[in-house]
C-alpha positions as CSV (number, residue, x, y, z in Angstrom):
1,M,0.0,0.0,0.0
2,T,1.8,3.1,-1.3
3,Y,1.5,6.6,0.2
4,V,0.1,9.4,-2.0
5,I,0.5,13.1,-1.8
6,A,-2.8,15.0,-2.4
7,E,-4.3,18.4,-2.8
8,P,-3.1,20.1,0.5
9,C,0.5,20.0,-0.9
10,I,-0.4,22.2,-3.9
11,G,1.4,25.5,-3.5
12,T,2.9,24.4,-0.2
13,K,5.7,22.0,-1.2
14,D,7.1,21.8,2.3
15,T,9.9,19.3,2.1
16,A,9.8,17.9,5.6
17,C,8.6,14.6,4.0
18,V,11.6,14.6,1.7
19,D,13.9,14.9,4.6
20,V,12.5,11.9,6.5
21,C,12.1,9.5,3.5
22,P,14.7,6.7,3.9
23,V,14.5,5.7,0.2
24,D,14.4,9.2,-1.4
25,C,11.2,8.5,-3.3
26,I,9.6,12.0,-2.9
27,H,10.4,14.5,-5.5
28,P,11.1,17.1,-6.7
29,R,13.6,18.0,-4.0
30,K,14.6,21.7,-3.5
31,D,17.9,21.0,-5.1
32,E,16.3,19.6,-8.3
33,P,15.7,22.0,-11.3
34,E,12.1,21.1,-11.6
35,F,11.3,22.1,-8.0
36,E,10.3,25.7,-8.8
37,A,8.0,24.8,-11.6
38,A,6.3,21.9,-9.8
39,E,3.0,22.7,-8.1
40,M,3.4,20.0,-5.5
41,L,5.6,17.0,-4.4
42,Y,5.0,13.5,-5.6
43,I,5.7,10.0,-4.1
44,H,7.1,7.4,-6.5
45,P,4.7,4.4,-6.1
46,D,7.2,1.8,-7.0
47,E,10.0,3.0,-4.8
48,C,7.9,3.8,-1.7
49,I,8.5,1.2,1.0
50,D,5.4,2.1,2.9
51,C,7.4,3.0,6.1
52,G,5.0,5.8,6.9
53,A,7.7,8.3,8.0
54,C,6.4,11.0,5.6
55,E,2.8,11.1,6.8
56,P,3.4,12.6,10.3
57,A,6.2,14.9,8.9
58,C,3.8,16.7,6.5
59,P,2.6,20.0,8.1
60,V,-0.5,20.3,5.9
61,Q,-1.6,16.6,6.2
62,A,-1.3,16.0,2.5
63,I,0.0,12.4,2.7
64,F,-2.3,9.4,2.8
65,T,-2.1,5.7,2.3
66,E,-3.9,4.7,-0.8
67,D,-6.6,3.1,1.3
68,D,-7.1,6.2,3.4
69,L,-7.0,8.7,0.6
70,P,-10.3,10.8,0.6
71,E,-12.5,10.0,-2.4
72,Q,-12.4,13.6,-3.7
73,W,-8.6,13.2,-4.0
74,S,-8.6,9.7,-5.5
75,H,-7.1,11.1,-8.8
76,F,-3.9,12.0,-7.0
77,T,-2.9,8.4,-7.0
78,Q,-2.6,8.6,-10.8
79,M,-1.0,12.0,-10.7
80,N,1.8,10.7,-8.4
81,A,2.4,7.8,-10.8
82,E,2.3,10.0,-13.9
83,Y,4.9,12.4,-12.5
84,Y,7.3,9.4,-12.7
85,G,6.1,8.3,-16.1
86,L,4.3,5.3,-14.9
């Protein structure tokens, strides 16, 4: 069960989740060229190890497990995958 970043991250892009991710699966990071243009951060669904470290680190409560993702934000699962070309 992968974690998904949803709507509350749009325009926020707080990178606390990036800092705690043990497998570096949340992008773009502040040091990546695409960071400024991105409207939010994304979790790579194939690289996420479901450790859950990112969820409590998010100050805007934008990170959910796929099972707990609110219905109105269900399309963010696909958006996270598409960011990585999946």
